[in-house]
C-alpha positions in Angstrom: 10.8 -27.7 -8.7 7.8 -28.2 -7.3 4.6 -26.7 -7.9 4.2 -24.5 -4.6 8.4 -23.7 -4.9 8.7 -19.9 -5.5 11.9 -18.9 -6.4 13.3 -15.5 -5.7 16.4 -13.5 -5.5 18.1 -10.0 -5.7 20.7 -7.5 -7.3 21.6 -5.7 -10.2 23.7 -8.3 -12.5 20.4 -9.6 -14.3 22.6 -12.3 -16.5 23.8 -13.7 -13.5 20.4 -13.5 -11.4 18.4 -15.1 -14.8 20.9 -17.8 -14.5 20.8 -18.6 -10.6 17.4 -18.8 -10.8 17.0 -21.6 -13.9 19.7 -23.8 -12.3 18.3 -23.6 -8.8 14.8 -24.5 -10.8 16.3 -26.8 -13.2 14.3 -25.7 -16.0 16.4 -27.9 -18.7 15.2 -30.9 -16.8 11.6 -29.9 -17.2 12.0 -29.5 -20.8 10.5 -32.2 -23.5 13.7 -32.8 -25.9 13.1 -31.1 -29.2 10.4 -28.7 -27.8 8.6 -26.2 -29.8 9.6 -23.4 -27.1 7.7 -20.3 -27.0 9.1 -16.9 -25.1 6.0 -14.7 -24.2 7.7 -11.8 -23.0 5.3 -8.2 -21.4 5.6 -5.5 -24.3 2.3 -4.1 -24.0 3.7 -1.1 -25.2 6.7 0.7 -26.9 8.7 1.5 -23.9 12.1 0.5 -22.7 12.6 -1.7 -19.4 12.9 1.8 -17.1 9.6 2.8 -17.8 8.0 -0.2 -15.6 6.1 -1.5 -18.5 8.0 -4.1 -20.3 10.3 -7.1 -19.8 13.9 -6.4 -19.9 15.7 -7.8 -23.0 18.9 -8.8 -20.4 16.1 -11.2 -19.0 15.5 -12.7 -22.3 19.3 -13.0 -23.4 20.0 -14.5 -20.3 17.0 -17.3 -21.2 17.7 -18.0 -24.7 21.7 -18.2 -23.9 20.7 -20.7 -21.2 18.2 -23.1 -23.2 20.7 -22.8 -26.2 23.7 -24.0 -24.0 21.5 -27.1 -23.0 20.5 -27.8 -26.7 17.0 -25.9 -27.1 17.2 -23.9 -30.4 13.4 -24.5 -31.9 12.3 -21.4 -30.0 10.3 -18.5 -31.2 10.0 -15.1 -28.8 6.0 -14.2 -29.5 3.7 -10.8 -27.8 0.9 -9.1 -29.2 1.2 -5.2 -27.6 -2.5 -4.1 -26.6 -4.6 -2.5 -29.0 -3.6 0.9 -30.6 0.3 0.1 -30.5 2.9 -1.5 -32.9 3.9 -5.0 -31.6 6.9 -4.9 -34.1 7.9 -1.1 -32.7 7.5 -2.5 -29.2 10.3 -5.7 -30.0 12.5 -2.7 -31.6 12.4 0.2 -28.8 11.8 -2.3 -26.1 15.3 -4.3 -27.4 14.1 -7.6 -27.8 14.2 -7.2 -31.5 18.1 -7.3 -31.2 18.3 -9.8 -28.7 16.5 -12.0 -30.9 18.9 -11.2 -34.1 22.0 -11.7 -32.4 20.7 -15.3 -31.3 18.7 -15.9 -34.6 15.8 -16.1 -32.6 12.8 -15.4 -34.9 10.1 -12.8 -33.6 6.3 -12.9 -34.2 3.5 -10.3 -33.8 0.9 -12.6 -32.7 -1.5 -9.8 -34.4 0.0 -10.9 -38.1 -0.8 -14.9 -36.8 -3.8 -17.3 -37.6 -5.9 -17.4 -34.6 -8.6 -20.5 -33.7 -11.9 -20.3 -32.1 -11.3 -22.2 -28.5 -14.2 -22.4 -26.1 -12.3 -21.8 -22.8 -15.5 -22.9 -20.2 -18.5 -20.5 -21.5 -16.5 -17.9 -23.6 -15.3 -18.8 -26.9 -11.9 -16.9 -27.4 -9.6 -16.0 -30.6 -6.6 -17.5 -29.7 -2.9 -17.4 -31.2 -2.4 -20.5 -33.0 1.4 -20.2 -33.0 0.8 -20.0 -29.3 -1.8 -23.6 -29.1 0.8 -25.6 -30.7 3.9 -24.6 -28.4 5.3 -27.2 -26.7 6.7 -25.2 -23.5 5.9 -22.2 -22.9 8.3 -19.3 -20.5 5.9 -16.7 -20.0 8.4 -13.2 -18.9 5.8 -10.9 -16.8 6.3 -7.7 -15.2 5.5 -7.5 -11.8 3.6 -4.3 -11.7 0.3 -2.7 -11.4 -3.0 -2.0 -13.5 -5.3 0.5 -13.8 -8.2 -1.7 -13.9 -7.5 -5.1 -12.7 -4.8 -3.7 -10.0 -2.0 -5.9 -10.7 -0.5 -7.6 -13.6 1.3 -10.6 -13.8 1.7 -14.6 -15.1 -2.3 -14.6 -15.6 -3.1 -12.0 -17.4 0.4 -11.9 -19.6 -1.2 -14.4 -22.3 -3.7 -11.8 -22.9 -1.0 -10.8 -25.6 -1.8 -14.3 -27.1 -5.3 -13.4 -27.9 -6.8 -11.2 -31.5 -7.5 -7.4 -31.2 -11.1 -8.2 -31.2 -10.8 -10.6 -28.6 -9.2 -8.2 -26.1 -12.0 -6.0 -26.9 -13.9 -9.0 -26.3 -12.2 -9.0 -22.7 -12.7 -5.7 -22.1 -16.6 -5.7 -22.1 -16.7 -8.9 -19.8 -15.1 -7.4 -16.7 -11.2 -8.9 -17.5 -11.7 -10.6 -14.9 -13.2 -13.7 -15.7 -11.6 -14.5 -19.0 -8.2 -13.7 -17.8 -8.7 -16.7 -15.6 -10.6 -18.6 -18.0 -8.0 -18.3 -20.9 -5.8 -19.7 -18.5 -7.5 -23.1 -18.5 -6.6 -23.3 -22.3 -3.3 -21.9 -22.0 -0.6 -23.4 -19.6 2.9 -22.0 -18.4 5.8 -24.4 -18.6 7.7 -22.2 -16.6 7.3 -18.4 -15.2 9.8 -16.1 -15.1 8.7 -13.1 -13.6 10.4 -9.4 -14.3 10.3 -7.9 -10.8 13.5 -5.6 -11.4 11.6 -2.8 -12.4 7.6 -2.3 -12.6 5.2 0.5 -12.2 3.1 1.7 -8.9 -0.2 1.1 -10.5 -0.4 1.3 -14.5 0.8 -1.4 -17.0 1.9 1.1 -19.2 4.7 2.2 -17.2 5.3 6.0 -15.9 5.8 5.8 -11.9 8.8 3.0 -12.4 10.1 1.1 -8.7 13.5 -0.7 -8.8 12.9 -3.5 -7.0 16.2 -5.8 -8.1 14.2 -9.0 -7.9 13.5 -12.2 -10.6 10.8 -14.2 -9.3 10.6 -18.0 -11.1 7.2 -20.8 -10.4 5.5 -23.3 -12.2 2.1 -22.0 -11.0 0.7 -19.3 -12.5 -2.0 -18.4 -9.5 0.7 -18.6 -7.0 2.9 -16.1 -8.3 0.1 -13.6 -8.8 -0.6 -14.2 -5.2 2.8 -13.0 -4.7 2.8 -10.5 -7.4 -0.3 -9.0 -5.4 1.2 -9.2 -1.6 4.3 -7.6 -2.9 2.2 -5.0 -3.7 0.3 -4.8 -0.6 -2.8 -6.7 -1.2 -4.2 -10.0 -0.1 -4.6 -12.4 -3.2 -8.6 -12.7 -3.0 -8.6 -9.0 -3.7 -7.8 -9.7 -7.5 -11.0 -11.6 -8.9 -9.3 -13.2 -11.2 -6.9 -14.4 -9.2 -9.4 -16.0 -6.8 -11.7 -17.1 -10.5 -8.4 -18.9 -11.5 -8.2 -21.1 -8.5 -11.4 -21.8 -7.9 -11.0 -23.3 -11.6 -8.2 -25.4 -11.1 -5.5 -23.3 -12.7 -3.4 -23.1 -9.1 -3.2 -22.6 -5.8 -3.4 -19.0 -3.7 -1.9 -20.9 -0.8 0.8 -18.3 -0.4 0.8 -19.9 3.5 2.3 -23.1 2.5 4.2 -21.9 -0.4 8.3 -23.0 -0.7 10.0 -19.4 -1.1 13.8 -19.7 -2.1 15.2 -16.5 -1.5 18.6 -17.0 -3.1 20.4 -13.7 -2.7 19.2 -11.1 -0.3 18.9 -7.6 -1.4 21.9 -5.6 -0.7 21.6 -2.9 -3.8 21.4 0.6 -2.1 18.5 2.8 -3.8 18.8 4.7 -6.6 17.2 8.4 -7.3 13.7 7.2 -8.8 12.1 10.2 -10.8 8.3 9.4 -11.0 6.7 12.1 -9.6 4.3 9.6 -7.9 6.8 7.9 -6.1 8.4 11.4 -5.2 5.5 12.5 -3.6 5.3 9.3 -1.6 8.5 9.2 -0.2 7.5 12.7 1.3 6.7 10.2 4.0 10.1 8.4 4.2 13.4 9.4 6.3 15.7 7.2 4.1 19.3 6.7 4.8 21.1 3.8 2.9 18.3 1.9 2.3 18.2 -1.3 0.4 16.1 -1.6 -2.8 13.7 -4.2 -2.5 13.2 -2.9 1.4 12.4 0.5 0.2 10.3 -0.4 -2.9 8.3 -2.8 -0.5 8.0 0.0 1.8 6.8 2.6 -1.7 4.2 0.2 -2.2 3.0 0.0 1.2 2.1 3.6 1.1 0.6 3.6 -2.0 -1.9 1.5 -0.6 -2.1 3.6 2.2 -3.0 6.7 0.3 -5.7 4.7 -1.8 -7.3 4.8 1.3 -7.1 8.3 2.3 -4.5 7.9 5.2 -0.7 8.6 3.7 -0.8 12.8 5.8 -0.1 11.7 9.0 3.5 9.8 8.2 4.6 12.6 5.6 4.1 15.0 9.4 5.5 12.0 11.1 7.9 10.1 8.3 8.8 6.4 8.7 12.7 5.9 9.1 14.4 3.1 6.7 18.3 2.3 6.1 21.3 0.9 7.2 22.3 4.1 8.8 19.6 3.6 11.8 21.5 0.1 12.6 23.0 0.4 16.4 19.8 3.4 16.7 16.8 4.1 18.7 13.8 5.9 17.4 10.1 6.9 18.4 9.6 7.2 14.7 8.1 3.7 13.0 10.7 2.1 11.4 11.1 -0.3 8.8 13.6 -3.7 8.3 16.0 -5.2 10.4 18.0 -2.5 10.4 15.3 -0.6 12.4 15.1 -3.4 15.3 16.0 -1.3 18.1 13.3 1.3 17.3 10.5 1.5 19.9 8.0 0.4 16.7 9.9 -1.6 13.4 8.4 -3.8 11.1 10.6 -6.6 11.0 12.2 -8.5 7.7 14.8 -8.5 5.6 13.6 -7.5 3.5 9.8 -6.9 5.1 6.7 -7.9 3.3 4.6 -4.7 1.5 1.8 -6.5 3.6 3.6 -6.7 6.8 4.8 -3.1 5.9 1.1 -1.8 5.6 -0.1 -3.6 8.6 2.6 -1.4 10.6 1.5 1.6 8.9 -1.9 1.4 9.8 -1.2 -0.3 13.4 0.8 3.1 13.7 -2.3 4.9 13.1 -4.4 3.2 15.4 -2.2 3.9 18.0 -1.8 7.8 17.6 
């Protein structure tokens, strides 16, 4: 696998999806023999995966199965939930504790670890000694929003390797700059991102959007640039992505990234109970849409709402779904299924950024 590769697959058979991605990446070949491997999920709070906040235990299980089948048994799962939450409870509630017990993989609450003071550029940081001593880290962030930094992904996921004191310090520094410098010290060997279900705009969950995708790569800056784009932002709108790129952590060049889609989405949209998503859905006429296409549309509508521009589409909903194949229409259509509409955003699924441009263009023509 190359640094500019991004592997993406869609579906609902999580174990199969993970295995497909790992086989395509040839992960086993990139891990040193007898390596001490750390798996770093995102368990910022003690919630289940369907909240949109935490890493799927099924993904963690499939990863461990793959590693052990390839002869890697020196594995540890490590995490430190945010200040005020209990990591051990998060391990239990999330279902990852059961996975760890099943495969005899130890869990480490980094809040109980010893810390090393490491100079990361101009910032001295307290970082988990275990994390620093690992030979290979597989980070498993969730593709989701964040109330302060807009998104959270691979770069920010290492914040769980800090002491609580250091987490507070990061917030006093404004998060972006220290996150960028943290990634000059901790480096992922592999990124296996949970894009199955992530919150629209809050790291604690509550407004989950099923996206049914898994994303993998080697470059945390490139992966987070993809995350930003998937949520309707330009990567350079997220300061810590731009700063990390400037520090040489990775590349923001999505234009020259090699996107490898293994399987396209064919999963129908399920009822989403989130009130915020339901409010955004009032701007949509959905008929047999696939989940990834619909999720990208919801993300684009959320960005439109942030600009105070959603009201027009609540009166004139956009159309999305396979039922619109071979149909024409005057409304704005989303995806290849609406290609016969007068105005349609192409793609299967279309990118969130392209949908947002289509929505804005539609407003400008009225």
